[in-house]
PDB file as gemmi writes it, atoms N, CA and C in Angstrom:
CRYST1    1.000    1.000    1.000  90.00  90.00  90.00 P 1                      
ATOM      1  N   MET A   1     149.119 139.171 141.856  1.00  0.00           N  
ATOM      2  CA  MET A   1     148.115 140.114 141.280  1.00  0.00           C  
ATOM      3  C   MET A   1     148.184 140.665 140.334  1.00  0.00           C  
ATOM      4  N   SER A   2     149.229 140.482 139.713  1.00  0.00           N  
ATOM      5  CA  SER A   2     149.329 141.618 138.550  1.00  0.00           C  
ATOM      6  C   SER A   2     148.125 140.936 137.297  1.00  0.00           C  
ATOM      7  N   TRP A   3     147.937 139.711 137.622  1.00  0.00           N  
ATOM      8  CA  TRP A   3     146.897 139.196 136.657  1.00  0.00           C  
ATOM      9  C   TRP A   3     145.741 139.821 136.617  1.00  0.00           C  
ATOM     10  N   LEU A   4     145.322 140.140 137.796  1.00  0.00           N  
ATOM     11  CA  LEU A   4     144.086 140.802 137.947  1.00  0.00           C  
ATOM     12  C   LEU A   4     143.857 142.141 136.958  1.00  0.00           C  
ATOM     13  N   PHE A   5     145.225 142.879 137.039  1.00  0.00           N  
ATOM     14  CA  PHE A   5     145.095 144.233 136.052  1.00  0.00           C  
ATOM     15  C   PHE A   5     145.117 143.686 134.570  1.00  0.00           C  
ATOM     16  N   GLY A   6     145.364 142.463 134.263  1.00  0.00           N  
ATOM     17  CA  GLY A   6     145.221 142.106 132.652  1.00  0.00           C  
ATOM     18  C   GLY A   6     144.128 141.769 132.481  1.00  0.00           C  
ATOM     19  N   ALA A   7     143.623 140.865 133.504  1.00  0.00           N  
ATOM     20  CA  ALA A   7     142.221 140.426 133.337  1.00  0.00           C  
ATOM     21  C   ALA A   7     141.054 141.500 133.267  1.00  0.00           C  
ATOM     22  N   PHE A   8     141.398 142.535 134.208  1.00  0.00           N  
ATOM     23  CA  PHE A   8     140.658 143.484 134.126  1.00  0.00           C  
ATOM     24  C   PHE A   8     140.457 144.409 132.599  1.00  0.00           C  
ATOM     25  N   LEU A   9     141.739 144.464 132.035  1.00  0.00           N  
ATOM     26  CA  LEU A   9     141.734 145.143 130.772  1.00  0.00           C  
ATOM     27  C   LEU A   9     141.138 144.160 129.515  1.00  0.00           C  
ATOM     28  N   ILE A  10     140.823 143.136 129.506  1.00  0.00           N  
ATOM     29  CA  ILE A  10     140.200 141.967 129.036  1.00  0.00           C  
ATOM     30  C   ILE A  10     138.769 142.545 129.395  1.00  0.00           C  
ATOM     31  N   ALA A  11     138.475 142.437 130.540  1.00  0.00           N  
ATOM     32  CA  ALA A  11     137.165 142.541 130.754  1.00  0.00           C  
ATOM     33  C   ALA A  11     136.278 143.688 130.387  1.00  0.00           C  
ATOM     34  N   HIS A  12     137.178 144.845 130.728  1.00  0.00           N  
ATOM     35  CA  HIS A  12     136.814 145.906 130.067  1.00  0.00           C  
ATOM     36  C   HIS A  12     136.484 146.216 128.631  1.00  0.00           C  
ATOM     37  N   GLY A  13     137.423 145.555 127.763  1.00  0.00           N  
ATOM     38  CA  GLY A  13     137.271 145.333 126.475  1.00  0.00           C  
ATOM     39  C   GLY A  13     135.985 144.778 125.885  1.00  0.00           C  
ATOM     40  N   LEU A  14     135.589 143.393 126.555  1.00  0.00           N  
ATOM     41  CA  LEU A  14     134.291 142.534 126.545  1.00  0.00           C  
ATOM     42  C   LEU A  14     132.830 143.505 127.081  1.00  0.00           C  
ATOM     43  N   VAL A  15     133.253 144.264 127.961  1.00  0.00           N  
ATOM     44  CA  VAL A  15     132.099 145.035 128.238  1.00  0.00           C  
ATOM     45  C   VAL A  15     131.784 145.988 127.076  1.00  0.00           C  
ATOM     46  N   HIS A  16     132.554 146.737 126.821  1.00  0.00           N  
ATOM     47  CA  HIS A  16     132.505 147.630 125.638  1.00  0.00           C  
ATOM     48  C   HIS A  16     131.694 146.934 124.321  1.00  0.00           C  
ATOM     49  N   ALA A  17     132.118 145.641 123.932  1.00  0.00           N  
ATOM     50  CA  ALA A  17     131.584 145.040 123.046  1.00  0.00           C  
ATOM     51  C   ALA A  17     130.212 144.554 123.515  1.00  0.00           C  
ATOM     52  N   ALA A  18     129.799 144.062 124.485  1.00  0.00           N  
ATOM     53  CA  ALA A  18     128.637 143.842 124.953  1.00  0.00           C  
ATOM     54  C   ALA A  18     127.693 144.870 124.856  1.00  0.00           C  
ATOM     55  N   ILE A  19     128.141 146.195 125.405  1.00  0.00           N  
ATOM     56  CA  ILE A  19     126.950 147.289 125.363  1.00  0.00           C  
ATOM     57  C   ILE A  19     126.865 147.629 124.009  1.00  0.00           C  
ATOM     58  N   TRP A  20     127.920 147.652 123.127  1.00  0.00           N  
ATOM     59  CA  TRP A  20     127.217 148.455 121.672  1.00  0.00           C  
ATOM     60  C   TRP A  20     126.749 147.078 120.724  1.00  0.00           C  
ATOM     61  N   LEU A  21     126.893 145.839 121.384  1.00  0.00           N  
ATOM     62  CA  LEU A  21     126.279 144.706 120.253  1.00  0.00           C  
ATOM     63  C   LEU A  21     124.984 144.493 120.955  1.00  0.00           C  
ATOM     64  N   ALA A  22     124.460 145.009 121.950  1.00  0.00           N  
ATOM     65  CA  ALA A  22     123.122 144.518 122.796  1.00  0.00           C  
ATOM     66  C   ALA A  22     122.046 145.201 121.773  1.00  0.00           C  
ATOM     67  N   PRO A  23     120.960 144.512 121.366  1.00  0.00           N  
ATOM     68  CA  PRO A  23     120.067 145.050 120.704  1.00  0.00           C  
ATOM     69  C   PRO A  23     119.711 146.439 121.150  1.00  0.00           C  
ATOM     70  N   ALA A  24     119.045 147.117 120.384  1.00  0.00           N  
ATOM     71  CA  ALA A  24     118.412 148.649 120.801  1.00  0.00           C  
ATOM     72  C   ALA A  24     117.142 148.155 121.457  1.00  0.00           C  
ATOM     73  N   SER A  25     116.889 149.086 122.546  1.00  0.00           N  
ATOM     74  CA  SER A  25     115.674 148.334 123.542  1.00  0.00           C  
ATOM     75  C   SER A  25     115.244 149.693 124.118  1.00  0.00           C  
ATOM     76  N   ASP A  26     113.703 149.839 124.404  1.00  0.00           N  
ATOM     77  CA  ASP A  26     113.240 151.145 125.061  1.00  0.00           C  
ATOM     78  C   ASP A  26     113.211 150.765 126.319  1.00  0.00           C  
ATOM     79  N   ASP A  27     113.934 150.001 127.024  1.00  0.00           N  
ATOM     80  CA  ASP A  27     114.058 149.754 128.286  1.00  0.00           C  
ATOM     81  C   ASP A  27     115.453 150.344 128.741  1.00  0.00           C  
ATOM     82  N   VAL A  28     116.092 150.986 128.238  1.00  0.00           N  
ATOM     83  CA  VAL A  28     117.376 151.344 128.617  1.00  0.00           C  
ATOM     84  C   VAL A  28     117.299 152.668 128.593  1.00  0.00           C  
ATOM     85  N   PRO A  29     118.227 153.671 129.472  1.00  0.00           N  
ATOM     86  CA  PRO A  29     117.816 154.791 129.547  1.00  0.00           C  
ATOM     87  C   PRO A  29     118.768 155.692 128.748  1.00  0.00           C  
ATOM     88  N   PHE A  30     119.562 155.339 127.518  1.00  0.00           N  
ATOM     89  CA  PHE A  30     120.092 155.863 126.584  1.00  0.00           C  
ATOM     90  C   PHE A  30     120.193 154.914 125.479  1.00  0.00           C  
ATOM     91  N   ASP A  31     120.820 155.726 124.477  1.00  0.00           N  
ATOM     92  CA  ASP A  31     120.816 155.041 123.002  1.00  0.00           C  
ATOM     93  C   ASP A  31     122.277 155.218 122.704  1.00  0.00           C  
ATOM     94  N   VAL A  32     122.990 154.158 122.819  1.00  0.00           N  
ATOM     95  CA  VAL A  32     124.536 153.976 122.499  1.00  0.00           C  
ATOM     96  C   VAL A  32     124.769 154.280 120.908  1.00  0.00           C  
ATOM     97  N   ARG A  33     123.562 154.421 120.031  1.00  0.00           N  
ATOM     98  CA  ARG A  33     124.114 155.029 118.613  1.00  0.00           C  
ATOM     99  C   ARG A  33     123.759 156.578 118.327  1.00  0.00           C  
ATOM    100  N   HIS A  34     123.464 157.271 119.631  1.00  0.00           N  
ATOM    101  CA  HIS A  34     122.950 158.557 119.246  1.00  0.00           C  
ATOM    102  C   HIS A  34     124.128 159.392 120.026  1.00  0.00           C  
ATOM    103  N   SER A  35     124.289 160.490 119.316  1.00  0.00           N  
ATOM    104  CA  SER A  35     125.567 161.487 119.978  1.00  0.00           C  
ATOM    105  C   SER A  35     124.741 162.858 120.423  1.00  0.00           C  
ATOM    106  N   TRP A  36     124.975 163.256 121.489  1.00  0.00           N  
ATOM    107  CA  TRP A  36     124.373 164.445 121.955  1.00  0.00           C  
ATOM    108  C   TRP A  36     125.188 165.666 121.132  1.00  0.00           C  
ATOM    109  N   LEU A  37     126.221 165.457 120.441  1.00  0.00           N  
ATOM    110  CA  LEU A  37     126.899 166.435 119.627  1.00  0.00           C  
ATOM    111  C   LEU A  37     126.533 166.144 118.156  1.00  0.00           C  
ATOM    112  N   LEU A  38     126.976 165.006 117.507  1.00  0.00           N  
ATOM    113  CA  LEU A  38     126.484 164.773 116.068  1.00  0.00           C  
ATOM    114  C   LEU A  38     125.075 164.225 115.815  1.00  0.00           C  
ATOM    115  N   GLY A  39     124.234 164.038 116.677  1.00  0.00           N  
ATOM    116  CA  GLY A  39     122.830 163.263 116.463  1.00  0.00           C  
ATOM    117  C   GLY A  39     123.292 161.758 116.293  1.00  0.00           C  
ATOM    118  N   GLU A  40     122.016 161.191 115.373  1.00  0.00           N  
ATOM    119  CA  GLU A  40     122.572 159.937 114.977  1.00  0.00           C  
ATOM    120  C   GLU A  40     123.308 159.322 114.226  1.00  0.00           C  
ATOM    121  N   LEU A  41     124.035 158.295 114.911  1.00  0.00           N  
ATOM    122  CA  LEU A  41     125.613 158.090 114.370  1.00  0.00           C  
ATOM    123  C   LEU A  41     125.225 156.342 113.836  1.00  0.00           C  
ATOM    124  N   GLY A  42     124.104 155.623 114.261  1.00  0.00           N  
ATOM    125  CA  GLY A  42     124.049 154.377 113.688  1.00  0.00           C  
ATOM    126  C   GLY A  42     124.991 153.461 113.941  1.00  0.00           C  
ATOM    127  N   SER A  43     125.327 152.472 113.260  1.00  0.00           N  
ATOM    128  CA  SER A  43     126.632 151.362 113.417  1.00  0.00           C  
ATOM    129  C   SER A  43     127.832 152.057 113.493  1.00  0.00           C  
ATOM    130  N   SER A  44     128.259 153.058 113.312  1.00  0.00           N  
ATOM    131  CA  SER A  44     129.701 153.777 113.460  1.00  0.00           C  
ATOM    132  C   SER A  44     129.991 153.521 114.735  1.00  0.00           C  
ATOM    133  N   THR A  45     129.254 153.924 115.781  1.00  0.00           N  
ATOM    134  CA  THR A  45     129.420 153.489 117.086  1.00  0.00           C  
ATOM    135  C   THR A  45     129.864 152.212 117.450  1.00  0.00           C  
ATOM    136  N   THR A  46     129.088 151.373 116.769  1.00  0.00           N  
ATOM    137  CA  THR A  46     129.594 150.007 117.198  1.00  0.00           C  
ATOM    138  C   THR A  46     130.792 149.645 116.580  1.00  0.00           C  
ATOM    139  N   VAL A  47     131.052 150.258 115.646  1.00  0.00           N  
ATOM    140  CA  VAL A  47     132.842 150.008 114.654  1.00  0.00           C  
ATOM    141  C   VAL A  47     133.426 150.199 115.943  1.00  0.00           C  
ATOM    142  N   VAL A  48     133.402 151.633 116.290  1.00  0.00           N  
ATOM    143  CA  VAL A  48     134.674 152.255 117.353  1.00  0.00           C  
ATOM    144  C   VAL A  48     134.352 151.282 118.471  1.00  0.00           C  
ATOM    145  N   ALA A  49     133.307 151.030 119.047  1.00  0.00           N  
ATOM    146  CA  ALA A  49     133.277 150.363 120.013  1.00  0.00           C  
ATOM    147  C   ALA A  49     133.911 148.988 119.937  1.00  0.00           C  
ATOM    148  N   LEU A  50     133.653 148.403 119.106  1.00  0.00           N  
ATOM    149  CA  LEU A  50     134.615 147.222 118.867  1.00  0.00           C  
ATOM    150  C   LEU A  50     136.028 147.057 118.571  1.00  0.00           C  
ATOM    151  N   ALA A  51     136.225 148.179 117.938  1.00  0.00           N  
ATOM    152  CA  ALA A  51     137.698 148.729 117.795  1.00  0.00           C  
ATOM    153  C   ALA A  51     138.292 148.602 119.290  1.00  0.00           C  
ATOM    154  N   ALA A  52     137.768 149.495 120.093  1.00  0.00           N  
ATOM    155  CA  ALA A  52     138.335 149.627 121.424  1.00  0.00           C  
ATOM    156  C   ALA A  52     138.134 148.387 122.134  1.00  0.00           C  
ATOM    157  N   ALA A  53     137.100 147.651 122.016  1.00  0.00           N  
ATOM    158  CA  ALA A  53     137.272 146.399 122.853  1.00  0.00           C  
ATOM    159  C   ALA A  53     138.555 145.552 122.443  1.00  0.00           C  
ATOM    160  N   ALA A  54     138.557 145.337 121.086  1.00  0.00           N  
ATOM    161  CA  ALA A  54     139.688 144.818 120.529  1.00  0.00           C  
ATOM    162  C   ALA A  54     141.091 145.130 121.088  1.00  0.00           C  
ATOM    163  N   VAL A  55     141.342 146.453 120.763  1.00  0.00           N  
ATOM    164  CA  VAL A  55     142.495 147.121 121.540  1.00  0.00           C  
ATOM    165  C   VAL A  55     142.787 146.751 123.150  1.00  0.00           C  
ATOM    166  N   PHE A  56     141.372 146.910 123.767  1.00  0.00           N  
ATOM    167  CA  PHE A  56     141.890 146.558 125.252  1.00  0.00           C  
ATOM    168  C   PHE A  56     141.957 145.325 125.609  1.00  0.00           C  
ATOM    169  N   VAL A  57     141.443 144.364 124.768  1.00  0.00           N  
ATOM    170  CA  VAL A  57     141.889 142.992 125.054  1.00  0.00           C  
ATOM    171  C   VAL A  57     143.439 142.661 124.408  1.00  0.00           C  
ATOM    172  N   VAL A  58     143.769 143.129 123.396  1.00  0.00           N  
ATOM    173  CA  VAL A  58     145.174 142.899 122.864  1.00  0.00           C  
ATOM    174  C   VAL A  58     146.054 143.691 124.248  1.00  0.00           C  
ATOM    175  N   ALA A  59     145.536 144.565 124.621  1.00  0.00           N  
ATOM    176  CA  ALA A  59     146.526 145.171 125.978  1.00  0.00           C  
ATOM    177  C   ALA A  59     146.577 144.467 126.900  1.00  0.00           C  
ATOM    178  N   GLY A  60     145.432 143.729 127.155  1.00  0.00           N  
ATOM    179  CA  GLY A  60     145.530 143.068 128.275  1.00  0.00           C  
ATOM    180  C   GLY A  60     146.469 141.862 128.251  1.00  0.00           C  
ATOM    181  N   ILE A  61     146.183 140.889 127.038  1.00  0.00           N  
ATOM    182  CA  ILE A  61     146.931 139.777 126.796  1.00  0.00           C  
ATOM    183  C   ILE A  61     148.404 140.234 126.801  1.00  0.00           C  
ATOM    184  N   ALA A  62     149.010 141.538 126.141  1.00  0.00           N  
ATOM    185  CA  ALA A  62     150.198 141.964 126.198  1.00  0.00           C  
ATOM    186  C   ALA A  62     150.741 142.300 127.604  1.00  0.00           C  
ATOM    187  N   PHE A  63     149.756 142.786 128.424  1.00  0.00           N  
ATOM    188  CA  PHE A  63     150.398 142.823 129.978  1.00  0.00           C  
ATOM    189  C   PHE A  63     150.488 141.542 130.438  1.00  0.00           C  
ATOM    190  N   LEU A  64     149.792 140.664 130.404  1.00  0.00           N  
ATOM    191  CA  LEU A  64     149.854 139.045 130.796  1.00  0.00           C  
ATOM    192  C   LEU A  64     150.802 138.806 130.290  1.00  0.00           C  
ATOM    193  N   ALA A  65     151.242 138.595 129.192  1.00  0.00           N  
ATOM    194  CA  ALA A  65     152.548 137.877 128.405  1.00  0.00           C  
ATOM    195  C   ALA A  65     153.834 138.771 128.805  1.00  0.00           C  
ATOM    196  N   GLY A  66     153.715 139.978 129.152  1.00  0.00           N  
ATOM    197  CA  GLY A  66     154.962 140.660 129.664  1.00  0.00           C  
ATOM    198  C   GLY A  66     155.442 141.477 128.461  1.00  0.00           C  
ATOM    199  N   ALA A  67     154.720 141.677 127.510  1.00  0.00           N  
ATOM    200  CA  ALA A  67     155.235 142.422 126.231  1.00  0.00           C  
ATOM    201  C   ALA A  67     155.602 143.588 126.612  1.00  0.00           C  
ATOM    202  N   PRO A  68     156.589 144.287 126.075  1.00  0.00           N  
ATOM    203  CA  PRO A  68     157.065 145.677 126.829  1.00  0.00           C  
ATOM    204  C   PRO A  68     156.277 147.067 125.890  1.00  0.00           C  
ATOM    205  N   TRP A  69     155.300 146.547 124.935  1.00  0.00           N  
ATOM    206  CA  TRP A  69     154.554 147.522 124.297  1.00  0.00           C  
ATOM    207  C   TRP A  69     152.990 147.894 124.923  1.00  0.00           C  
ATOM    208  N   TRP A  70     152.714 146.887 125.866  1.00  0.00           N  
ATOM    209  CA  TRP A  70     151.323 147.047 126.186  1.00  0.00           C  
ATOM    210  C   TRP A  70     151.017 148.489 126.771  1.00  0.00           C  
ATOM    211  N   PRO A  71     152.091 149.231 127.501  1.00  0.00           N  
ATOM    212  CA  PRO A  71     151.314 150.647 127.592  1.00  0.00           C  
ATOM    213  C   PRO A  71     150.901 151.477 126.527  1.00  0.00           C  
ATOM    214  N   GLY A  72     151.770 151.534 125.371  1.00  0.00           N  
ATOM    215  CA  GLY A  72     151.156 152.366 124.142  1.00  0.00           C  
ATOM    216  C   GLY A  72     150.146 151.664 123.602  1.00  0.00           C  
ATOM    217  N   VAL A  73     149.718 150.080 123.578  1.00  0.00           N  
ATOM    218  CA  VAL A  73     148.494 149.792 123.258  1.00  0.00           C  
ATOM    219  C   VAL A  73     147.054 150.108 124.276  1.00  0.00           C  
ATOM    220  N   LEU A  74     147.695 150.158 125.770  1.00  0.00           N  
ATOM    221  CA  LEU A  74     146.730 150.483 126.709  1.00  0.00           C  
ATOM    222  C   LEU A  74     146.148 151.906 126.591  1.00  0.00           C  
ATOM    223  N   LEU A  75     147.385 152.891 126.101  1.00  0.00           N  
ATOM    224  CA  LEU A  75     146.759 154.240 125.919  1.00  0.00           C  
ATOM    225  C   LEU A  75     146.044 154.415 124.747  1.00  0.00           C  
ATOM    226  N   ALA A  76     146.201 153.751 123.736  1.00  0.00           N  
ATOM    227  CA  ALA A  76     145.269 153.913 122.466  1.00  0.00           C  
ATOM    228  C   ALA A  76     143.936 153.369 122.827  1.00  0.00           C  
ATOM    229  N   ALA A  77     143.892 152.229 123.409  1.00  0.00           N  
ATOM    230  CA  ALA A  77     142.489 151.734 123.708  1.00  0.00           C  
ATOM    231  C   ALA A  77     141.934 152.814 124.484  1.00  0.00           C  
ATOM    232  N   SER A  78     142.523 153.289 125.772  1.00  0.00           N  
ATOM    233  CA  SER A  78     141.899 154.654 126.460  1.00  0.00           C  
ATOM    234  C   SER A  78     141.452 155.544 125.568  1.00  0.00           C  
ATOM    235  N   LEU A  79     142.128 155.935 124.926  1.00  0.00           N  
ATOM    236  CA  LEU A  79     141.934 157.338 124.249  1.00  0.00           C  
ATOM    237  C   LEU A  79     140.533 156.954 123.298  1.00  0.00           C  
ATOM    238  N   ILE A  80     140.681 156.036 122.461  1.00  0.00           N  
ATOM    239  CA  ILE A  80     139.541 155.351 121.413  1.00  0.00           C  
ATOM    240  C   ILE A  80     138.106 155.494 122.286  1.00  0.00           C  
ATOM    241  N   SER A  81     138.310 154.499 123.556  1.00  0.00           N  
ATOM    242  CA  SER A  81     137.074 154.654 124.380  1.00  0.00           C  
ATOM    243  C   SER A  81     136.583 155.876 124.854  1.00  0.00           C  
ATOM    244  N   LEU A  82     137.643 156.763 125.402  1.00  0.00           N  
ATOM    245  CA  LEU A  82     137.254 157.733 126.008  1.00  0.00           C  
ATOM    246  C   LEU A  82     136.647 158.975 124.627  1.00  0.00           C  
ATOM    247  N   ALA A  83     137.178 158.740 123.590  1.00  0.00           N  
ATOM    248  CA  ALA A  83     136.677 159.620 122.578  1.00  0.00           C  
ATOM    249  C   ALA A  83     135.140 159.105 122.228  1.00  0.00           C  
ATOM    250  N   LEU A  84     134.849 157.960 122.531  1.00  0.00           N  
ATOM    251  CA  LEU A  84     133.588 157.282 121.933  1.00  0.00           C  
ATOM    252  C   LEU A  84     132.405 157.471 123.361  1.00  0.00           C  
ATOM    253  N   LEU A  85     133.024 157.520 124.415  1.00  0.00           N  
ATOM    254  CA  LEU A  85     132.286 158.053 125.507  1.00  0.00           C  
ATOM    255  C   LEU A  85     131.827 159.607 125.702  1.00  0.00           C  
ATOM    256  N   LEU A  86     132.860 160.034 125.092  1.00  0.00           N  
ATOM    257  CA  LEU A  86     132.680 161.532 125.187  1.00  0.00           C  
ATOM    258  C   LEU A  86     131.391 161.973 124.058  1.00  0.00           C  
ATOM    259  N   VAL A  87     131.815 161.237 122.819  1.00  0.00           N  
ATOM    260  CA  VAL A  87     130.751 161.663 121.458  1.00  0.00           C  
ATOM    261  C   VAL A  87     129.414 161.187 122.223  1.00  0.00           C  
ATOM    262  N   THR A  88     128.890 160.149 122.688  1.00  0.00           N  
ATOM    263  CA  THR A  88     127.745 159.536 123.018  1.00  0.00           C  
ATOM    264  C   THR A  88     127.601 159.688 124.416  1.00  0.00           C  
ATOM    265  N   PHE A  89     128.239 160.817 125.167  1.00  0.00           N  
ATOM    266  CA  PHE A  89     128.190 160.965 126.257  1.00  0.00           C  
ATOM    267  C   PHE A  89     126.634 160.891 127.081  1.00  0.00           C  
ATOM    268  N   THR A  90     126.343 160.248 128.130  1.00  0.00           N  
ATOM    269  CA  THR A  90     125.116 160.466 129.127  1.00  0.00           C  
ATOM    270  C   THR A  90     125.979 160.254 130.637  1.00  0.00           C  
ATOM    271  N   PRO A  91     125.064 160.594 131.412  1.00  0.00           N  
ATOM    272  CA  PRO A  91     125.516 160.571 132.766  1.00  0.00           C  
ATOM    273  C   PRO A  91     125.870 159.089 133.067  1.00  0.00           C  
ATOM    274  N   TRP A  92     125.346 158.341 132.640  1.00  0.00           N  
ATOM    275  CA  TRP A  92     125.534 156.891 132.667  1.00  0.00           C  
ATOM    276  C   TRP A  92     127.097 156.370 132.679  1.00  0.00           C  
ATOM    277  N   TRP A  93     127.541 157.207 131.771  1.00  0.00           N  
ATOM    278  CA  TRP A  93     129.140 156.926 131.196  1.00  0.00           C  
ATOM    279  C   TRP A  93     130.319 157.479 132.194  1.00  0.00           C  
ATOM    280  N   LEU A  94     129.806 158.177 133.388  1.00  0.00           N  
ATOM    281  CA  LEU A  94     130.635 158.765 134.083  1.00  0.00           C  
ATOM    282  C   LEU A  94     132.048 157.522 134.871  1.00  0.00           C  
ATOM    283  N   LEU A  95     131.538 156.652 134.934  1.00  0.00           N  
ATOM    284  CA  LEU A  95     132.216 155.425 135.592  1.00  0.00           C  
ATOM    285  C   LEU A  95     133.083 155.368 134.470  1.00  0.00           C  
ATOM    286  N   GLY A  96     132.650 155.054 133.376  1.00  0.00           N  
ATOM    287  CA  GLY A  96     133.658 154.300 132.014  1.00  0.00           C  
ATOM    288  C   GLY A  96     134.388 155.646 131.815  1.00  0.00           C  
ATOM    289  N   VAL A  97     134.060 156.700 131.821  1.00  0.00           N  
ATOM    290  CA  VAL A  97     135.091 157.944 131.476  1.00  0.00           C  
ATOM    291  C   VAL A  97     136.411 157.747 132.796  1.00  0.00           C  
ATOM    292  N   GLY A  98     135.810 157.722 133.861  1.00  0.00           N  
ATOM    293  CA  GLY A  98     136.958 157.544 135.044  1.00  0.00           C  
ATOM    294  C   GLY A  98     137.725 156.328 134.932  1.00  0.00           C  
ATOM    295  N   ILE A  99     137.288 155.344 134.302  1.00  0.00           N  
ATOM    296  CA  ILE A  99     138.170 154.293 133.926  1.00  0.00           C  
ATOM    297  C   ILE A  99     139.176 154.495 133.309  1.00  0.00           C  
ATOM    298  N   ASP A 100     138.522 154.893 131.805  1.00  0.00           N  
ATOM    299  CA  ASP A 100     139.407 155.249 130.882  1.00  0.00           C  
ATOM    300  C   ASP A 100     140.399 156.378 131.104  1.00  0.00           C  
ATOM    301  N   VAL A 101     140.389 157.415 131.985  1.00  0.00           N  
ATOM    302  CA  VAL A 101     141.222 158.175 132.611  1.00  0.00           C  
ATOM    303  C   VAL A 101     142.339 157.577 133.221  1.00  0.00           C  
ATOM    304  N   ALA A 102     141.823 156.881 134.153  1.00  0.00           N  
ATOM    305  CA  ALA A 102     142.831 156.148 134.704  1.00  0.00           C  
ATOM    306  C   ALA A 102     143.783 155.253 134.435  1.00  0.00           C  
ATOM    307  N   LEU A 103     143.224 154.296 133.059  1.00  0.00           N  
ATOM    308  CA  LEU A 103     143.778 153.661 132.523  1.00  0.00           C  
ATOM    309  C   LEU A 103     144.623 154.358 131.685  1.00  0.00           C  
ATOM    310  N   ALA A 104     144.444 155.498 130.979  1.00  0.00           N  
ATOM    311  CA  ALA A 104     145.706 156.332 130.389  1.00  0.00           C  
ATOM    312  C   ALA A 104     146.439 156.864 131.381  1.00  0.00           C  
ATOM    313  N   ALA A 105     146.304 157.160 132.637  1.00  0.00           N  
ATOM    314  CA  ALA A 105     147.286 157.911 133.411  1.00  0.00           C  
ATOM    315  C   ALA A 105     148.152 156.471 133.656  1.00  0.00           C  
ATOM    316  N   VAL A 106     147.810 155.579 133.766  1.00  0.00           N  
ATOM    317  CA  VAL A 106     148.509 154.227 134.146  1.00  0.00           C  
ATOM    318  C   VAL A 106     149.658 154.038 132.953  1.00  0.00           C  
ATOM    319  N   ALA A 107     148.919 154.066 131.820  1.00  0.00           N  
ATOM    320  CA  ALA A 107     149.532 153.850 130.440  1.00  0.00           C  
ATOM    321  C   ALA A 107     150.761 155.010 130.382  1.00  0.00           C  
ATOM    322  N   LEU A 108     150.681 156.271 130.688  1.00  0.00           N  
ATOM    323  CA  LEU A 108     151.486 157.223 130.561  1.00  0.00           C  
ATOM    324  C   LEU A 108     152.661 157.206 131.588  1.00  0.00           C  
ATOM    325  N   ARG A 109     152.279 156.715 132.893  1.00  0.00           N  
ATOM    326  CA  ARG A 109     153.204 156.504 133.819  1.00  0.00           C  
ATOM    327  C   ARG A 109     154.338 155.352 133.264  1.00  0.00           C  
ATOM    328  N   GLU A 110     153.575 154.584 132.842  1.00  0.00           N  
ATOM    329  CA  GLU A 110     154.632 153.313 132.529  1.00  0.00           C  
ATOM    330  C   GLU A 110     155.496 153.649 131.251  1.00  0.00           C  
ATOM    331  N   LEU A 111     155.017 154.653 130.236  1.00  0.00           N  
ATOM    332  CA  LEU A 111     155.596 155.013 129.091  1.00  0.00           C  
ATOM    333  C   LEU A 111     156.764 155.949 129.358  1.00  0.00           C  
ATOM    334  N   TRP A 112     156.407 156.739 130.501  1.00  0.00           N  
ATOM    335  CA  TRP A 112     157.480 157.677 131.073  1.00  0.00           C  
ATOM    336  C   TRP A 112     158.618 157.394 131.977  1.00  0.00           C  
ATOM    337  N   THR A 113     158.394 155.881 132.469  1.00  0.00           N  
ATOM    338  CA  THR A 113     159.296 155.609 133.471  1.00  0.00           C  
ATOM    339  C   THR A 113     160.317 154.548 132.662  1.00  0.00           C  
TER     340      THR A 113                                                      
END                                                                             
């Protein structure tokens, strides 16, 4: 069953990439390139999202491979993603924020044990 966790991390990263690489559309209820705090951010949010995606994929592969450093990578991915979601916050991100907080807690628990 532990392979599900690794697959989830990889899928979570791919979802980040899919959301931020999707073309802008008037049909969606939010703009991933706009920050409630900083205004229009343009492609910089895409760069951060792709970084988070890549780090989540690495964390998932590292977990599946049994690499001892996967918790540190997962913590980094979660914090990058959480920062991105908070800067571009919309109520649509509540589930993502919860997932990132939970993943960071898992990573911290593994790092401290």
